ZADO-1210 file (C-alpha; in nm, 4 decimals, padded with zeros to 6 digits):
<atoms>
<atom x="00.0000" y="00.0000" z="00.0000" code="MET" pos="1"/>
<atom x="00.1319" y="00.3478" z="-00.0819" code="GLY" pos="2"/>
<atom x="00.1316" y="00.6421" z="00.1512" code="GLU" pos="3"/>
<atom x="-00.2151" y="00.7239" z="00.2747" code="PHE" pos="4"/>
<atom x="-00.3145" y="01.0713" z="00.1576" code="HIS" pos="5"/>
<atom x="-00.5790" y="01.2193" z="00.3787" code="ALA" pos="6"/>
<atom x="-00.7993" y="01.5038" z="00.2800" code="GLU" pos="7"/>
<atom x="-00.8241" y="01.6413" z="00.6309" code="SER" pos="8"/>
<atom x="-00.5433" y="01.6091" z="00.8888" code="TRP" pos="9"/>
<atom x="-00.6268" y="01.7430" z="01.2359" code="TYR" pos="10"/>
<atom x="-00.3114" y="01.8623" z="01.4133" code="ALA" pos="11"/>
<atom x="-00.2451" y="01.7534" z="01.7703" code="LEU" pos="12"/>
<atom x="00.0098" y="01.8912" z="02.0135" code="ASP" pos="13"/>
<atom x="00.3839" y="01.8463" z="01.9750" code="THR" pos="14"/>
<atom x="00.5264" y="01.6235" z="02.2488" code="ASP" pos="15"/>
<atom x="00.8385" y="01.6723" z="02.4598" code="GLN" pos="16"/>
<atom x="01.0463" y="01.4906" z="02.1944" code="TYR" pos="17"/>
<atom x="00.9399" y="01.7271" z="01.9141" code="GLY" pos="18"/>
<atom x="00.6992" y="01.4786" z="01.7503" code="ARG" pos="19"/>
<atom x="00.3708" y="01.6150" z="01.6202" code="THR" pos="20"/>
<atom x="00.0612" y="01.4004" z="01.5771" code="GLY" pos="21"/>
<atom x="-00.2193" y="01.4347" z="01.3240" code="TYR" pos="22"/>
<atom x="-00.5532" y="01.2540" z="01.3096" code="ILE" pos="23"/>
<atom x="-00.6829" y="01.1708" z="00.9645" code="ASP" pos="24"/>
<atom x="-01.0399" y="01.2953" z="01.0047" code="ASN" pos="25"/>
<atom x="-01.1428" y="01.1175" z="00.6848" code="ASP" pos="26"/>
<atom x="-01.0406" y="00.7798" z="00.8290" code="SER" pos="27"/>
<atom x="-01.2362" y="00.8038" z="01.1561" code="VAL" pos="28"/>
<atom x="-01.5002" y="00.5315" z="01.1828" code="ASP" pos="29"/>
<atom x="-01.6671" y="00.5320" z="01.5238" code="LYS" pos="30"/>
<atom x="-01.9692" y="00.4290" z="01.7235" code="ASN" pos="31"/>
<atom x="-02.0478" y="00.4451" z="02.0962" code="ASP" pos="32"/>
<atom x="-01.7966" y="00.1707" z="02.1829" code="VAL" pos="33"/>
<atom x="-01.5147" y="00.1661" z="01.9242" code="ARG" pos="34"/>
<atom x="-01.3337" y="00.4061" z="01.6948" code="ALA" pos="35"/>
<atom x="-01.0834" y="00.3191" z="01.4241" code="THR" pos="36"/>
<atom x="-00.8603" y="00.5879" z="01.2754" code="LEU" pos="37"/>
<atom x="-00.5241" y="00.6679" z="01.1243" code="ARG" pos="38"/>
<atom x="-00.2756" y="00.8697" z="01.3265" code="LEU" pos="39"/>
<atom x="00.0344" y="01.0257" z="01.1703" code="LYS" pos="40"/>
<atom x="00.3379" y="01.1003" z="01.3873" code="ILE" pos="41"/>
<atom x="00.5954" y="01.3366" z="01.2358" code="VAL" pos="42"/>
<atom x="00.9424" y="01.3261" z="01.3915" code="ASP" pos="43"/>
<atom x="01.1646" y="01.6354" z="01.4153" code="PRO" pos="44"/>
<atom x="01.3767" y="01.4966" z="01.1260" code="ASN" pos="45"/>
<atom x="01.0513" y="01.4910" z="00.9181" code="VAL" pos="46"/>
<atom x="01.0361" y="01.1109" z="00.8991" code="ASP" pos="47"/>
<atom x="00.6802" y="01.0103" z="00.9724" code="HIS" pos="48"/>
<atom x="00.4779" y="00.7036" z="01.0590" code="SER" pos="49"/>
<atom x="00.1105" y="00.6373" z="01.0018" code="ILE" pos="50"/>
<atom x="-00.0604" y="00.4070" z="01.2502" code="TYR" pos="51"/>
<atom x="-00.3989" y="00.2400" z="01.2120" code="THR" pos="52"/>
<atom x="-00.5539" y="00.1941" z="01.5546" code="MET" pos="53"/>
<atom x="-00.8808" y="00.1046" z="01.7203" code="THR" pos="54"/>
<atom x="-00.9849" y="00.2733" z="02.0434" code="PHE" pos="55"/>
<atom x="-01.2141" y="00.0884" z="02.2853" code="ASN" pos="56"/>
<atom x="-01.4303" y="00.3225" z="02.4906" code="ARG" pos="57"/>
<atom x="-01.5432" y="00.0611" z="02.7448" code="VAL" pos="58"/>
<atom x="-01.2034" y="-00.0598" z="02.8690" code="ASP" pos="59"/>
<atom x="-01.0144" y="00.2576" z="02.7644" code="LYS" pos="60"/>
<atom x="-00.7576" y="00.0771" z="02.5508" code="THR" pos="61"/>
<atom x="-00.6163" y="00.1156" z="02.2039" code="VAL" pos="62"/>
<atom x="-00.5353" y="-00.1723" z="01.9687" code="GLN" pos="63"/>
<atom x="-00.2511" y="-00.0938" z="01.7286" code="LEU" pos="64"/>
<atom x="-00.3311" y="-00.2556" z="01.3932" code="ILE" pos="65"/>
<atom x="-00.0422" y="-00.1561" z="01.1688" code="ASP" pos="66"/>
<atom x="00.2219" y="00.1090" z="01.1085" code="VAL" pos="67"/>
<atom x="00.3931" y="00.2327" z="00.7938" code="THR" pos="68"/>
<atom x="00.7051" y="00.4517" z="00.8103" code="ALA" pos="69"/>
<atom x="00.8091" y="00.7076" z="00.5491" code="TYR" pos="70"/>
<atom x="01.1230" y="00.9137" z="00.4937" code="ASN" pos="71"/>
<atom x="01.1101" y="01.2956" z="00.4541" code="PRO" pos="72"/>
<atom x="01.0594" y="01.2562" z="00.0769" code="GLN" pos="73"/>
<atom x="00.7482" y="01.0445" z="00.1353" code="GLY" pos="74"/>
<atom x="00.8950" y="00.7084" z="00.0321" code="TYR" pos="75"/>
<atom x="00.7932" y="00.4091" z="00.2391" code="MET" pos="76"/>
<atom x="01.0838" y="00.2762" z="00.4435" code="ILE" pos="77"/>
<atom x="00.9001" y="00.0012" z="00.6296" code="GLY" pos="78"/>
<atom x="00.5715" y="-00.1383" z="00.7499" code="SER" pos="79"/>
<atom x="00.4627" y="-00.3738" z="01.0223" code="GLU" pos="80"/>
<atom x="00.1439" y="-00.5426" z="01.1365" code="THR" pos="81"/>
<atom x="00.0848" y="-00.4832" z="01.5069" code="LEU" pos="82"/>
<atom x="-00.2481" y="-00.6644" z="01.5452" code="ALA" pos="83"/>
<atom x="-00.1652" y="-00.8080" z="01.8877" code="ASN" pos="84"/>
<atom x="-00.0526" y="-00.4805" z="02.0431" code="THR" pos="85"/>
<atom x="-00.3114" y="-00.3565" z="02.2929" code="LYS" pos="86"/>
<atom x="-00.2284" y="-00.0603" z="02.5163" code="VAL" pos="87"/>
<atom x="-00.4079" y="00.0711" z="02.8248" code="GLN" pos="88"/>
<atom x="-00.4640" y="00.4454" z="02.7816" code="ILE" pos="89"/>
<atom x="-00.3037" y="00.6397" z="03.0659" code="GLN" pos="90"/>
<atom x="-00.4382" y="00.9688" z="03.2014" code="GLU" pos="91"/>
<atom x="-00.2392" y="01.2643" z="03.0693" code="GLY" pos="92"/>
<atom x="-00.0928" y="01.0698" z="02.7750" code="SER" pos="93"/>
<atom x="-00.1144" y="01.1660" z="02.4078" code="ASN" pos="94"/>
<atom x="-00.3432" y="00.8661" z="02.3494" code="LEU" pos="95"/>
<atom x="-00.5694" y="00.9923" z="02.6277" code="ASN" pos="96"/>
<atom x="-00.5918" y="01.3266" z="02.4466" code="HIS" pos="97"/>
<atom x="-00.6959" y="01.1478" z="02.1253" code="VAL" pos="98"/>
<atom x="-00.9440" y="00.9336" z="02.3230" code="TYR" pos="99"/>
<atom x="-01.1161" y="01.2468" z="02.4554" code="HIS" pos="100"/>
<atom x="-01.1228" y="01.4059" z="02.1102" code="LEU" pos="101"/>
<atom x="-01.3133" y="01.1006" z="01.9840" code="ILE" pos="102"/>
<atom x="-01.5727" y="01.0906" z="02.2630" code="TRP" pos="103"/>
</atoms>
């Protein structure tokens, strides 16, 4: 799969490491319990990764589905399936911020 070109990226805050996150508004598919979306993380060196993830509202977790990494020129440099990676969302974390934007 080539780089995912979103029509509408919603900028998030830049973290303490200089990484900025963006939610692909066009990819958000949600109901009262689950939300699946694409999240782009841009590193200070302009490499970026696009994650597909599913948030669970009931148990406040996020399931990482896959990630694709790109160099500053936009060429894919790697991809990985992360289907068994489930993370508990911690208060004050960047994922918690995204969680509250969804619901």
